[in-house]
C-alpha positions, 0 to 999 in steps of 0.5 A: 764922792763916796762911789769914787772914793770906793772905786780909788781904793778898789783900783789902787789896793795899797795899804797907804792909799788914802781911800784904802778899805779894810778887807779881810776875814774879820770884816765878813764875819764882824760887820752888819753891813758887807757895803759899808766900810772904814776907811783904814786910816780913819778907824777906831781900834779897839784896845785889845791885848797883843795878838786879838783883833782890833777891827770894829767898823768904827770910825771918828768924827770930830765937830766943832761949834760954830758959835762956841767953837768948842770940838764935841766928838763922836764915833760912827758905828754900826750895829754890832752882830750878837756874836762880837757884843763882847 
């Protein structure tokens, strides 16, 4: 499924496409792995001052317990590179 979604996002570069991938100079500098990208519509955005880069390779995950129905929220992300920790 992942390969199919990447192909769809690559064939239709529209930022509104459900499988649009974040690409650009910031991703090459900040991503540890060049073959793992967050989907544009489902990425974590950093809270930064206006005009600063809000990119981090991270996606939110919400899981509901099967017995309790309680929702747990997590963030999945790549390990940060030394130059992007701050």
